[in-house]
N, CA, C and O atoms as a Tinker XYZ file with bonds, in Angstrom:
   520  protein
     1  N     21.106000   -2.990000    7.276000    73     2
     2  CA    20.076000   -1.985000    7.245000    64     1     3
     3  C     18.882000   -2.408000    8.095000    63     2     4     5
     4  O     18.252000   -1.557000    8.724000    81     3
     5  N     18.558000   -3.688000    8.130000    73     3     6
     6  CA    17.437000   -4.196000    8.931000    64     5     7
     7  C     17.974000   -5.080000   10.042000    63     6     8     9
     8  O     18.923000   -5.839000    9.844000    81     7
     9  N     17.359000   -4.975000   11.211000    73     7    10
    10  CA    17.686000   -5.900000   12.283000    64     9    11
    11  C     17.073000   -7.256000   11.949000    63    10    12    13
    12  O     17.647000   -8.305000   12.240000    81    11
    13  N     15.907000   -7.209000   11.337000    73    11    14
    14  CA    15.226000   -8.418000   10.883000    64    13    15
    15  C     14.223000   -8.007000    9.815000    63    14    16    17
    16  O     13.812000   -6.849000    9.731000    81    15
    17  N     13.850000   -8.964000    9.021000    73    15    18
    18  CA    12.764000   -8.775000    8.055000    64    17    19
    19  C     12.159000  -10.145000    7.799000    63    18    20    21
    20  O     12.878000  -11.130000    7.630000    81    19
    21  N     10.836000  -10.203000    7.772000    73    19    22
    22  CA    10.165000  -11.467000    7.494000    64    21    23
    23  C      8.783000  -11.180000    6.928000    63    22    24    25
    24  O      8.266000  -10.067000    7.022000    81    23
    25  N      8.214000  -12.198000    6.348000    73    23    26
    26  CA     6.831000  -12.100000    5.882000    64    25    27
    27  C      6.078000  -13.311000    6.402000    63    26    28    29
    28  O      6.661000  -14.358000    6.683000    81    27
    29  N      4.789000  -13.145000    6.521000    73    27    30
    30  CA     3.936000  -14.266000    6.905000    64    29    31
    31  C      2.589000  -14.080000    6.215000    63    30    32    33
    32  O      2.182000  -12.966000    5.885000    81    31
    33  N      1.928000  -15.182000    6.013000    73    31    34
    34  CA     0.631000  -15.157000    5.343000    64    33    35
    35  C     -0.429000  -15.619000    6.323000    63    34    36    37
    36  O     -0.263000  -16.628000    7.008000    81    35
    37  N     -1.511000  -14.879000    6.381000    73    35    38
    38  CA    -2.674000  -15.293000    7.158000    64    37    39
    39  C     -3.684000  -15.805000    6.146000    63    38    40    41
    40  O     -4.358000  -15.026000    5.473000    81    39
    41  N     -3.778000  -17.101000    6.048000    73    39    42
    42  CA    -4.628000  -17.693000    5.003000    64    41    43
    43  C     -6.106000  -17.452000    5.241000    63    42    44    45
    44  O     -6.898000  -17.524000    4.301000    81    43
    45  N     -6.501000  -17.165000    6.484000    73    43    46
    46  CA    -7.912000  -16.924000    6.771000    64    45    47
    47  C     -8.333000  -15.508000    6.413000    63    46    48    49
    48  O     -9.509000  -15.255000    6.150000    81    47
    49  N     -7.388000  -14.593000    6.401000    73    47    50
    50  CA    -7.687000  -13.204000    6.049000    64    49    51
    51  C     -7.191000  -12.848000    4.650000    63    50    52    53
    52  O     -7.433000  -11.745000    4.159000    81    51
    53  N     -6.503000  -13.779000    4.020000    73    51    54
    54  CA    -5.921000  -13.558000    2.693000    64    53    55
    55  C     -5.029000  -12.323000    2.664000    63    54    56    57
    56  O     -5.143000  -11.474000    1.780000    81    55
    57  N     -4.141000  -12.241000    3.645000    73    55    58
    58  CA    -3.193000  -11.131000    3.689000    64    57    59
    59  C     -1.785000  -11.658000    3.918000    63    58    60    61
    60  O     -1.578000  -12.701000    4.539000    81    59
    61  N     -0.835000  -10.909000    3.399000    73    59    62
    62  CA     0.566000  -11.166000    3.683000    64    61    63
    63  C      1.078000   -9.949000    4.431000    63    62    64    65
    64  O      0.834000   -8.812000    4.028000    81    63
    65  N      1.780000  -10.191000    5.511000    73    63    66
    66  CA     2.346000   -9.112000    6.306000    64    65    67
    67  C      3.864000   -9.202000    6.198000    63    66    68    69
    68  O      4.458000  -10.257000    6.418000    81    67
    69  N      4.471000   -8.082000    5.857000    73    67    70
    70  CA     5.925000   -8.002000    5.818000    64    69    71
    71  C      6.327000   -7.076000    6.951000    63    70    72    73
    72  O      5.835000   -5.953000    7.058000    81    71
    73  N      7.214000   -7.554000    7.785000    73    71    74
    74  CA     7.623000   -6.788000    8.950000    64    73    75
    75  C      9.136000   -6.694000    8.974000    63    74    76    77
    76  O      9.832000   -7.641000    8.607000    81    75
    77  N      9.644000   -5.546000    9.408000    73    75    78
    78  CA    11.091000   -5.407000    9.544000    64    77    79
    79  C     11.415000   -4.470000   10.690000    63    78    80    81
    80  O     10.627000   -3.594000   11.048000    81    79
    81  N     12.571000   -4.672000   11.243000    73    79    82
    82  CA    13.087000   -3.789000   12.281000    64    81    83
    83  C     14.206000   -2.968000   11.690000    63    82    84    85
    84  O     15.208000   -3.514000   11.226000    81    83
    85  N     14.042000   -1.660000   11.704000    73    83    86
    86  CA    15.021000   -0.769000   11.073000    64    85    87
    87  C     15.277000    0.447000   11.958000    63    86    88    89
    88  O     14.508000    0.743000   12.872000    81    87
    89  N     16.354000    1.129000   11.670000    73    87    90
    90  CA    16.579000    2.429000   12.281000    64    89    91
    91  C     15.750000    3.452000   11.504000    63    90    92    93
    92  O     15.536000    3.306000   10.300000    81    91
    93  N     15.292000    4.474000   12.196000    73    91    94
    94  CA    14.435000    5.489000   11.580000    64    93    95
    95  C     15.058000    6.058000   10.307000    63    94    96    97
    96  O     14.364000    6.278000    9.314000    81    95
    97  N     16.348000    6.291000   10.340000    73    95    98
    98  CA    17.022000    6.899000    9.180000    64    97    99
    99  C     16.974000    5.997000    7.937000    63    98   100   101
   100  O     17.167000    6.477000    6.820000    81    99
   101  N     16.720000    4.708000    8.121000    73    99   102
   102  CA    16.692000    3.770000    6.995000    64   101   103
   103  C     15.289000    3.486000    6.467000    63   102   104   105
   104  O     15.119000    2.619000    5.610000    81   103
   105  N     14.279000    4.206000    6.969000    73   103   106
   106  CA    12.888000    3.918000    6.611000    64   105   107
   107  C     12.659000    3.919000    5.099000    63   106   108   109
   108  O     12.211000    2.914000    4.547000    81   107
   109  N     12.955000    5.018000    4.429000    73   107   110
   110  CA    12.682000    5.119000    2.986000    64   109   111
   111  C     13.454000    4.075000    2.191000    63   110   112   113
   112  O     12.904000    3.440000    1.291000    81   111
   113  N     14.715000    3.902000    2.522000    73   111   114
   114  CA    15.547000    2.935000    1.801000    64   113   115
   115  C     15.009000    1.515000    1.986000    63   114   116   117
   116  O     14.896000    0.761000    1.020000    81   115
   117  N     14.679000    1.155000    3.228000    73   115   118
   118  CA    14.160000   -0.191000    3.496000    64   117   119
   119  C     12.818000   -0.406000    2.798000    63   118   120   121
   120  O     12.601000   -1.449000    2.180000    81   119
   121  N     11.924000    0.566000    2.893000    73   119   122
   122  CA    10.618000    0.458000    2.237000    64   121   123
   123  C     10.782000    0.273000    0.735000    63   122   124   125
   124  O     10.143000   -0.598000    0.143000    81   123
   125  N     11.632000    1.084000    0.117000    73   123   126
   126  CA    11.842000    0.971000   -1.325000    64   125   127
   127  C     12.428000   -0.378000   -1.718000    63   126   128   129
   128  O     12.049000   -0.943000   -2.743000    81   127
   129  N     13.351000   -0.898000   -0.912000    73   127   130
   130  CA    13.932000   -2.213000   -1.215000    64   129   131
   131  C     12.901000   -3.329000   -1.076000    63   130   132   133
   132  O     12.868000   -4.251000   -1.892000    81   131
   133  N     12.065000   -3.248000   -0.049000    73   131   134
   134  CA    11.020000   -4.260000    0.127000    64   133   135
   135  C     10.047000   -4.219000   -1.046000    63   134   136   137
   136  O      9.688000   -5.259000   -1.599000    81   135
   137  N      9.620000   -3.016000   -1.425000    73   135   138
   138  CA     8.692000   -2.882000   -2.559000    64   137   139
   139  C      9.339000   -3.360000   -3.853000    63   138   140   141
   140  O      8.671000   -3.963000   -4.693000    81   139
   141  N     10.641000   -3.096000   -4.021000    73   139   142
   142  CA    11.348000   -3.561000   -5.217000    64   141   143
   143  C     11.421000   -5.085000   -5.248000    63   142   144   145
   144  O     11.284000   -5.688000   -6.312000    81   143
   145  N     11.631000   -5.701000   -4.107000    73   143   146
   146  CA    11.685000   -7.163000   -4.082000    64   145   147
   147  C     10.332000   -7.775000   -4.423000    63   146   148   149
   148  O     10.267000   -8.812000   -5.083000    81   147
   149  N      9.261000   -7.141000   -3.980000    73   147   150
   150  CA     7.929000   -7.623000   -4.364000    64   149   151
   151  C      7.756000   -7.525000   -5.873000    63   150   152   153
   152  O      7.242000   -8.449000   -6.502000    81   151
   153  N      8.182000   -6.410000   -6.454000    73   151   154
   154  CA     8.103000   -6.260000   -7.917000    64   153   155
   155  C      8.951000   -7.310000   -8.621000    63   154   156   157
   156  O      8.534000   -7.869000   -9.635000    81   155
   157  N     10.129000   -7.578000   -8.092000    73   155   158
   158  CA    10.998000   -8.610000   -8.688000    64   157   159
   159  C     10.293000   -9.967000   -8.687000    63   158   160   161
   160  O     10.351000  -10.702000   -9.673000    81   159
   161  N      9.633000  -10.293000   -7.588000    73   159   162
   162  CA     8.905000  -11.563000   -7.521000    64   161   163
   163  C      7.774000  -11.565000   -8.540000    63   162   164   165
   164  O      7.557000  -12.564000   -9.225000    81   163
   165  N      7.054000  -10.456000   -8.644000    73   163   166
   166  CA     5.957000  -10.363000   -9.622000    64   165   167
   167  C      6.462000  -10.556000  -11.045000    63   166   168   169
   168  O      5.737000  -11.061000  -11.903000    81   167
   169  N      7.710000  -10.153000  -11.294000    73   167   170
   170  CA     8.304000  -10.291000  -12.625000    64   169   171
   171  C      9.063000  -11.598000  -12.799000    63   170   172   173
   172  O      9.695000  -11.817000  -13.832000    81   171
   173  N      9.004000  -12.468000  -11.794000    73   171   174
   174  CA     9.660000  -13.767000  -11.889000    64   173   175
   175  C     11.160000  -13.714000  -11.692000    63   174   176   177
   176  O     11.859000  -14.664000  -12.047000    81   175
   177  N     11.672000  -12.632000  -11.136000    73   175   178
   178  CA    13.116000  -12.516000  -10.893000    64   177   179
   179  C     13.457000  -13.223000   -9.581000    63   178   180   181
   180  O     13.700000  -12.596000   -8.549000    81   179
   181  N     13.463000  -14.538000   -9.665000    73   179   182
   182  CA    13.767000  -15.389000   -8.516000    64   181   183
   183  C     14.839000  -16.356000   -8.996000    63   182   184   185
   184  O     14.608000  -17.145000   -9.913000    81   183
   185  N     16.001000  -16.293000   -8.378000    73   183   186
   186  CA    17.042000  -17.210000   -8.843000    64   185   187
   187  C     16.911000  -18.564000   -8.156000    63   186   188   189
   188  O     16.170000  -18.716000   -7.185000    81   187
   189  N     17.634000  -19.528000   -8.672000    73   187   190
   190  CA    17.524000  -20.900000   -8.175000    64   189   191
   191  C     17.882000  -21.015000   -6.696000    63   190   192   193
   192  O     17.274000  -21.803000   -5.972000    81   191
   193  N     18.850000  -20.245000   -6.249000    73   191   194
   194  CA    19.255000  -20.315000   -4.841000    64   193   195
   195  C     18.131000  -19.808000   -3.940000    63   194   196   197
   196  O     17.853000  -20.410000   -2.903000    81   195
   197  N     17.480000  -18.704000   -4.326000    73   195   198
   198  CA    16.356000  -18.189000   -3.544000    64   197   199
   199  C     15.224000  -19.209000   -3.494000    63   198   200   201
   200  O     14.639000  -19.456000   -2.439000    81   199
   201  N     14.929000  -19.792000   -4.642000    73   199   202
   202  CA    13.851000  -20.782000   -4.727000    64   201   203
   203  C     14.164000  -21.992000   -3.849000    63   202   204   205
   204  O     13.326000  -22.414000   -3.053000    81   203
   205  N     15.360000  -22.548000   -3.990000    73   203   206
   206  CA    15.745000  -23.728000   -3.207000    64   205   207
   207  C     15.789000  -23.413000   -1.711000    63   206   208   209
   208  O     15.403000  -24.243000   -0.888000    81   207
   209  N     16.256000  -22.224000   -1.364000    73   207   210
   210  CA    16.297000  -21.827000    0.054000    64   209   211
   211  C     14.894000  -21.764000    0.635000    63   210   212   213
   212  O     14.667000  -22.198000    1.765000    81   211
   213  N     13.956000  -21.230000   -0.128000    73   211   214
   214  CA    12.570000  -21.139000    0.345000    64   213   215
   215  C     11.972000  -22.531000    0.524000    63   214   216   217
   216  O     11.313000  -22.799000    1.528000    81   215
   217  N     12.197000  -23.408000   -0.434000    73   215   218
   218  CA    11.686000  -24.777000   -0.331000    64   217   219
   219  C     12.283000  -25.464000    0.899000    63   218   220   221
   220  O     11.565000  -26.125000    1.649000    81   219
   221  N     13.583000  -25.310000    1.104000    73   219   222
   222  CA    14.229000  -25.927000    2.266000    64   221   223
   223  C     13.724000  -25.343000    3.577000    63   222   224   225
   224  O     13.566000  -26.068000    4.559000    81   223
   225  N     13.471000  -24.042000    3.601000    73   223   226
   226  CA    12.919000  -23.411000    4.804000    64   225   227
   227  C     11.576000  -24.044000    5.156000    63   226   228   229
   228  O     11.343000  -24.428000    6.302000    81   227
   229  N     10.692000  -24.151000    4.159000    73   227   230
   230  CA     9.367000  -24.709000    4.427000    64   229   231
   231  C      9.433000  -26.185000    4.793000    63   230   232   233
   232  O      8.640000  -26.654000    5.610000    81   231
   233  N     10.363000  -26.920000    4.203000    73   231   234
   234  CA    10.517000  -28.329000    4.583000    64   233   235
   235  C     10.889000  -28.419000    6.061000    63   234   236   237
   236  O     10.297000  -29.199000    6.807000    81   235
   237  N     11.864000  -27.627000    6.478000    73   235   238
   238  CA    12.289000  -27.629000    7.877000    64   237   239
   239  C     11.148000  -27.227000    8.797000    63   238   240   241
   240  O     10.913000  -27.867000    9.822000    81   239
   241  N     10.439000  -26.163000    8.429000    73   239   242
   242  CA     9.327000  -25.676000    9.256000    64   241   243
   243  C      8.218000  -26.723000    9.355000    63   242   244   245
   244  O      7.676000  -26.955000   10.436000    81   243
   245  N      7.886000  -27.346000    8.244000    73   243   246
   246  CA     6.819000  -28.354000    8.256000    64   245   247
   247  C      7.220000  -29.596000    9.037000    63   246   248   249
   248  O      6.395000  -30.161000    9.755000    81   247
   249  N      8.457000  -30.028000    8.913000    73   247   250
   250  CA     8.900000  -31.204000    9.651000    64   249   251
   251  C      9.026000  -30.896000   11.143000    63   250   252   253
   252  O      8.839000  -31.792000   11.966000    81   251
   253  N      9.338000  -29.654000   11.510000    73   251   254
   254  CA     9.452000  -29.265000   12.920000    64   253   255
   255  C      8.104000  -29.287000   13.620000    63   254   256   257
   256  O      8.045000  -29.367000   14.847000    81   255
   257  N      7.023000  -29.217000   12.858000    73   255   258
   258  CA     5.684000  -29.279000   13.446000    64   257   259
   259  C      5.526000  -30.570000   14.252000    63   258   260   261
   260  O      4.873000  -30.575000   15.296000    81   259
   261  N      6.120000  -31.658000   13.773000    73   259   262
   262  CA     6.012000  -32.951000   14.459000    64   261   263
   263  C      6.717000  -32.956000   15.822000    63   262   264   265
   264  O      6.470000  -33.842000   16.640000    81   263
   265  N      7.589000  -31.977000   16.069000    73   263   266
   266  CA     8.349000  -31.928000   17.322000    64   265   267
   267  C      7.609000  -31.251000   18.461000    63   266   268   269
   268  O      8.067000  -31.291000   19.603000    81   267
   269  N      6.483000  -30.635000   18.175000    73   267   270
   270  CA     5.771000  -29.880000   19.203000    64   269   271
   271  C      4.288000  -30.236000   19.200000    63   270   272   273
   272  O      3.601000  -29.982000   18.211000    81   271
   273  N      3.787000  -30.814000   20.274000    73   271   274
   274  CA     2.357000  -31.137000   20.320000    64   273   275
   275  C      1.473000  -29.902000   20.064000    63   274   276   277
   276  O      0.442000  -29.993000   19.398000    81   275
   277  N      1.897000  -28.746000   20.608000    73   275   278
   278  CA     1.122000  -27.524000   20.390000    64   277   279
   279  C      1.090000  -27.130000   18.913000    63   278   280   281
   280  O      0.034000  -26.780000   18.385000    81   279
   281  N      2.244000  -27.188000   18.248000    73   279   282
   282  CA     2.305000  -26.851000   16.827000    64   281   283
   283  C      1.512000  -27.847000   15.978000    63   282   284   285
   284  O      0.859000  -27.469000   15.006000    81   283
   285  N      1.580000  -29.111000   16.358000    73   283   286
   286  CA     0.839000  -30.145000   15.626000    64   285   287
   287  C     -0.664000  -29.927000   15.768000    63   286   288   289
   288  O     -1.404000  -30.032000   14.790000    81   287
   289  N     -1.109000  -29.627000   16.976000    73   287   290
   290  CA    -2.518000  -29.340000   17.214000    64   289   291
   291  C     -2.961000  -28.118000   16.418000    63   290   292   293
   292  O     -4.019000  -28.133000   15.789000    81   291
   293  N     -2.162000  -27.072000   16.443000    73   291   294
   294  CA    -2.475000  -25.852000   15.701000    64   293   295
   295  C     -2.545000  -26.129000   14.195000    63   294   296   297
   296  O     -3.432000  -25.626000   13.505000    81   295
   297  N     -1.607000  -26.927000   13.697000    73   295   298
   298  CA    -1.590000  -27.279000   12.276000    64   297   299
   299  C     -2.890000  -27.980000   11.882000    63   298   300   301
   300  O     -3.526000  -27.612000   10.894000    81   299
   301  N     -3.280000  -28.993000   12.661000    73   299   302
   302  CA    -4.494000  -29.742000   12.325000    64   301   303
   303  C     -5.757000  -28.915000   12.523000    63   302   304   305
   304  O     -6.725000  -29.083000   11.781000    81   303
   305  N     -5.763000  -28.035000   13.500000    73   303   306
   306  CA    -6.909000  -27.147000   13.691000    64   305   307
   307  C     -7.073000  -26.243000   12.474000    63   306   308   309
   308  O     -8.183000  -26.068000   11.972000    81   307
   309  N     -5.976000  -25.672000   12.003000    73   307   310
   310  CA    -6.045000  -24.833000   10.795000    64   309   311
   311  C     -6.508000  -25.632000    9.587000    63   310   312   313
   312  O     -7.281000  -25.134000    8.768000    81   311
   313  N     -6.042000  -26.863000    9.475000    73   311   314
   314  CA    -6.481000  -27.726000    8.375000    64   313   315
   315  C     -7.991000  -27.971000    8.469000    63   314   316   317
   316  O     -8.699000  -27.905000    7.463000    81   315
   317  N     -8.476000  -28.254000    9.676000    73   315   318
   318  CA    -9.902000  -28.527000    9.873000    64   317   319
   319  C    -10.752000  -27.300000    9.542000    63   318   320   321
   320  O    -11.846000  -27.421000    8.990000    81   319
   321  N    -10.236000  -26.118000    9.885000    73   319   322
   322  CA   -10.997000  -24.888000    9.621000    64   321   323
   323  C    -11.216000  -24.635000    8.129000    63   322   324   325
   324  O    -12.203000  -24.009000    7.743000    81   323
   325  N    -10.307000  -25.116000    7.302000    73   323   326
   326  CA   -10.486000  -24.958000    5.856000    64   325   327
   327  C    -11.061000  -26.218000    5.216000    63   326   328   329
   328  O    -11.204000  -26.300000    3.996000    81   327
   329  N    -11.392000  -27.208000    6.066000    73   327   330
   330  CA   -12.041000  -28.415000    5.563000    64   329   331
   331  C    -11.135000  -29.333000    4.783000    63   330   332   333
   332  O    -11.576000  -30.005000    3.850000    81   331
   333  N     -9.884000  -29.366000    5.152000    73   331   334
   334  CA    -8.917000  -30.176000    4.408000    64   333   335
   335  C     -7.883000  -30.692000    5.395000    63   334   336   337
   336  O     -7.080000  -29.915000    5.911000    81   335
   337  N     -7.892000  -31.969000    5.660000    73   335   338
   338  CA    -6.931000  -32.548000    6.598000    64   337   339
   339  C     -5.859000  -33.288000    5.804000    63   338   340   341
   340  O     -6.113000  -34.340000    5.218000    81   339
   341  N     -4.667000  -32.722000    5.797000    73   339   342
   342  CA    -3.523000  -33.398000    5.186000    64   341   343
   343  C     -2.338000  -33.274000    6.138000    63   342   344   345
   344  O     -2.266000  -32.355000    6.954000    81   343
   345  N     -1.429000  -34.204000    6.016000    73   343   346
   346  CA    -0.247000  -34.251000    6.868000    64   345   347
   347  C      0.748000  -33.164000    6.452000    63   346   348   349
   348  O      0.781000  -32.767000    5.288000    81   347
   349  N      1.561000  -32.681000    7.404000    73   347   350
   350  CA     2.613000  -31.727000    7.041000    64   349   351
   351  C      3.510000  -32.254000    5.921000    63   350   352   353
   352  O      3.941000  -31.494000    5.053000    81   351
   353  N      3.789000  -33.565000    5.944000    73   351   354
   354  CA     4.611000  -34.162000    4.881000    64   353   355
   355  C      3.950000  -33.996000    3.513000    63   354   356   357
   356  O      4.626000  -33.744000    2.516000    81   355
   357  N      2.625000  -34.138000    3.477000    73   355   358
   358  CA     1.896000  -33.975000    2.215000    64   357   359
   359  C      1.930000  -32.528000    1.736000    63   358   360   361
   360  O      2.021000  -32.262000    0.537000    81   359
   361  N      1.856000  -31.599000    2.685000    73   359   362
   362  CA     1.951000  -30.183000    2.317000    64   361   363
   363  C      3.294000  -29.937000    1.637000    63   362   364   365
   364  O      3.363000  -29.255000    0.615000    81   363
   365  N      4.355000  -30.493000    2.207000    73   363   366
   366  CA     5.674000  -30.320000    1.616000    64   365   367
   367  C      5.756000  -30.955000    0.232000    63   366   368   369
   368  O      6.328000  -30.361000   -0.682000    81   367
   369  N      5.202000  -32.138000    0.064000    73   367   370
   370  CA     5.219000  -32.791000   -1.254000    64   369   371
   371  C      4.496000  -31.925000   -2.291000    63   370   372   373
   372  O      4.944000  -31.806000   -3.431000    81   371
   373  N      3.378000  -31.324000   -1.883000    73   371   374
   374  CA     2.654000  -30.418000   -2.791000    64   373   375
   375  C      3.480000  -29.169000   -3.089000    63   374   376   377
   376  O      3.478000  -28.668000   -4.213000    81   375
   377  N      4.176000  -28.679000   -2.086000    73   375   378
   378  CA     4.988000  -27.477000   -2.244000    64   377   379
   379  C      6.111000  -27.691000   -3.254000    63   378   380   381
   380  O      6.481000  -26.769000   -3.981000    81   379
   381  N      6.647000  -28.899000   -3.298000    73   379   382
   382  CA     7.726000  -29.187000   -4.245000    64   381   383
   383  C      7.264000  -29.046000   -5.699000    63   382   384   385
   384  O      8.092000  -28.900000   -6.598000    81   383
   385  N      5.955000  -29.088000   -5.934000    73   383   386
   386  CA     5.425000  -28.946000   -7.288000    64   385   387
   387  C      5.218000  -27.494000   -7.701000    63   386   388   389
   388  O      4.890000  -27.215000   -8.855000    81   387
   389  N      5.408000  -26.568000   -6.760000    73   387   390
   390  CA     5.255000  -25.148000   -7.067000    64   389   391
   391  C      6.504000  -24.676000   -7.789000    63   390   392   393
   392  O      7.622000  -24.913000   -7.331000    81   391
   393  N      6.313000  -24.004000   -8.922000    73   391   394
   394  CA     7.465000  -23.507000   -9.663000    64   393   395
   395  C      7.470000  -21.971000   -9.685000    63   394   396   397
   396  O      6.550000  -21.332000   -9.174000    81   395
   397  N      8.494000  -21.405000  -10.270000    73   395   398
   398  CA     8.650000  -19.943000  -10.273000    64   397   399
   399  C      7.502000  -19.269000  -11.007000    63   398   400   401
   400  O      7.080000  -18.184000  -10.605000    81   399
   401  N      6.990000  -19.866000  -12.054000    73   399   402
   402  CA     5.835000  -19.277000  -12.753000    64   401   403
   403  C      4.607000  -19.229000  -11.853000    63   402   404   405
   404  O      3.844000  -18.263000  -11.898000    81   403
   405  N      4.408000  -20.262000  -11.035000    73   403   406
   406  CA     3.299000  -20.259000  -10.074000    64   405   407
   407  C      3.459000  -19.110000   -9.081000    63   406   408   409
   408  O      2.502000  -18.398000   -8.776000    81   407
   409  N      4.683000  -18.942000   -8.584000    73   407   410
   410  CA     4.958000  -17.871000   -7.622000    64   409   411
   411  C      4.694000  -16.514000   -8.259000    63   410   412   413
   412  O      4.082000  -15.640000   -7.645000    81   411
   413  N      5.149000  -16.347000   -9.469000    73   411   414
   414  CA     4.946000  -15.092000  -10.201000    64   413   415
   415  C      3.450000  -14.816000  -10.377000    63   414   416   417
   416  O      2.995000  -13.694000  -10.152000    81   415
   417  N      2.703000  -15.813000  -10.770000    73   415   418
   418  CA     1.263000  -15.655000  -10.987000    64   417   419
   419  C      0.548000  -15.242000   -9.697000    63   418   420   421
   420  O     -0.306000  -14.356000   -9.708000    81   419
   421  N      0.901000  -15.882000   -8.607000    73   419   422
   422  CA     0.280000  -15.561000   -7.323000    64   421   423
   423  C      0.717000  -14.173000   -6.847000    63   422   424   425
   424  O     -0.104000  -13.401000   -6.352000    81   423
   425  N      1.996000  -13.859000   -6.994000    73   423   426
   426  CA     2.509000  -12.553000   -6.551000    64   425   427
   427  C      1.821000  -11.408000   -7.287000    63   426   428   429
   428  O      1.663000  -10.321000   -6.731000    81   427
   429  N      1.420000  -11.637000   -8.505000    73   427   430
   430  CA     0.754000  -10.576000   -9.267000    64   429   431
   431  C     -0.663000  -10.312000   -8.787000    63   430   432   433
   432  O     -1.328000   -9.401000   -9.282000    81   431
   433  N     -1.128000  -11.093000   -7.835000    73   431   434
   434  CA    -2.419000  -10.820000   -7.201000    64   433   435
   435  C     -2.250000   -9.945000   -5.960000    63   434   436   437
   436  O     -3.240000   -9.488000   -5.389000    81   435
   437  N     -0.998000   -9.707000   -5.533000    73   435   438
   438  CA    -0.731000   -8.861000   -4.369000    64   437   439
   439  C     -1.152000   -7.430000   -4.652000    63   438   440   441
   440  O     -0.936000   -6.913000   -5.748000    81   439
   441  N     -1.748000   -6.803000   -3.664000    73   439   442
   442  CA    -2.070000   -5.385000   -3.736000    64   441   443
   443  C     -1.622000   -4.744000   -2.433000    63   442   444   445
   444  O     -1.991000   -5.195000   -1.348000    81   443
   445  N     -0.826000   -3.692000   -2.547000    73   443   446
   446  CA    -0.389000   -2.985000   -1.355000    64   445   447
   447  C     -1.590000   -2.318000   -0.716000    63   446   448   449
   448  O     -2.359000   -1.625000   -1.382000    81   447
   449  N     -1.745000   -2.532000    0.576000    73   447   450
   450  CA    -2.884000   -1.970000    1.284000    64   449   451
   451  C     -2.453000   -0.927000    2.304000    63   450   452   453
   452  O     -2.939000    0.204000    2.278000    81   451
   453  N     -1.563000   -1.289000    3.184000    73   451   454
   454  CA    -1.208000   -0.409000    4.291000    64   453   455
   455  C      0.287000   -0.478000    4.560000    63   454   456   457
   456  O      0.879000   -1.558000    4.571000    81   455
   457  N      0.888000    0.678000    4.775000    73   455   458
   458  CA     2.273000    0.757000    5.223000    64   457   459
   459  C      2.256000    1.622000    6.468000    63   458   460   461
   460  O      1.737000    2.738000    6.456000    81   459
   461  N      2.822000    1.104000    7.533000    73   459   462
   462  CA     2.906000    1.924000    8.730000    64   461   463
   463  C      4.256000    1.748000    9.387000    63   462   464   465
   464  O      4.952000    0.753000    9.185000    81   463
   465  N      4.603000    2.740000   10.177000    73   463   466
   466  CA     5.901000    2.773000   10.825000    64   465   467
   467  C      5.693000    3.117000   12.292000    63   466   468   469
   468  O      5.145000    4.171000   12.615000    81   467
   469  N      6.123000    2.241000   13.167000    73   467   470
   470  CA     6.030000    2.496000   14.598000    64   469   471
   471  C      7.347000    3.087000   15.069000    63   470   472   473
   472  O      8.424000    2.587000   14.744000    81   471
   473  N      7.241000    4.151000   15.832000    73   471   474
   474  CA     8.475000    4.699000   16.386000    64   473   475
   475  C      8.217000    5.211000   17.794000    63   474   476   477
   476  O      7.089000    5.545000   18.157000    81   475
   477  N      9.269000    5.265000   18.562000    73   475   478
   478  CA     9.192000    5.706000   19.937000    64   477   479
   479  C      8.947000    7.212000   19.963000    63   478   480   481
   480  O      9.683000    7.979000   19.342000    81   479
   481  N      7.928000    7.621000   20.671000    73   479   482
   482  CA     7.650000    9.060000   20.792000    64   481   483
   483  C      7.892000    9.550000   22.212000    63   482   484   485
   484  O      7.328000   10.556000   22.642000    81   483
   485  N      8.733000    8.825000   22.927000    73   483   486
   486  CA     9.017000    9.183000   24.311000    64   485   487
   487  C      9.964000   10.372000   24.399000    63   486   488   489
   488  O     10.311000   10.989000   23.392000    81   487
   489  N     10.364000   10.672000   25.598000    73   487   490
   490  CA    11.273000   11.774000   25.842000    64   489   491
   491  C     12.529000   11.226000   26.502000    63   490   492   493
   492  O     12.459000   10.457000   27.460000    81   491
   493  N     13.667000   11.628000   25.979000    73   491   494
   494  CA    14.946000   11.177000   26.507000    64   493   495
   495  C     15.222000   11.856000   27.854000    63   494   496   497
   496  O     14.551000   12.821000   28.222000    81   495
   497  N     16.201000   11.350000   28.569000    73   495   498
   498  CA    16.551000   11.921000   29.880000    64   497   499
   499  C     16.929000   13.389000   29.777000    63   498   500   501
   500  O     16.745000   14.143000   30.733000    81   499
   501  N     17.457000   13.808000   28.626000    73   499   502
   502  CA    17.853000   15.204000   28.468000    64   501   503
   503  C     16.666000   16.104000   28.088000    63   502   504   505
   504  O     16.841000   17.299000   27.850000    81   503
   505  N     15.459000   15.521000   28.034000    73   503   506
   506  CA    14.253000   16.291000   27.744000    64   505   507
   507  C     13.914000   16.431000   26.283000    63   506   508   509
   508  O     12.868000   16.987000   25.947000    81   507
   509  N     14.781000   15.935000   25.389000    73   507   510
   510  CA    14.523000   16.034000   23.954000    64   509   511
   511  C     13.664000   14.857000   23.498000    63   510   512   513
   512  O     13.730000   13.765000   24.062000    81   511
   513  N     12.853000   15.103000   22.460000    73   511   514
   514  CA    12.064000   14.020000   21.881000    64   513   515
   515  C     12.992000   12.966000   21.311000    63   514   516   517
   516  O     14.059000   13.276000   20.782000    81   515
   517  N     12.568000   11.709000   21.429000    73   515   518
   518  CA    13.348000   10.613000   20.847000    64   517   519
   519  C     13.048000   10.471000   19.381000    63   518   520
   520  O     13.610000    9.600000   18.717000    81   519
């Protein structure tokens, strides 16, 4: 149903952005599934495989920071901006202490703000709207 779907957090703006690539016909279904998954997280419906996969994803991402001077610089700059300098390894160690109840508590602070859909409004070669 989705070509891709991901979320990211902007810690400086205190927002989470969920983005997905879908066909127009799947808009309502995809939106409803995304909103349902947010509700599931708010209710603590996170199984062990999802939890472990997320922890492993962040471990890989944090350790990969050491492979790129640009990523390492960006990481430390972000740390400096919030007045807290810790190593990526330390971030991961702290992350391992996060449990499903913590995730549930934080997710319940989420508030839906904006939903938008970008679509091509061009004209096809046959003259019909896309």
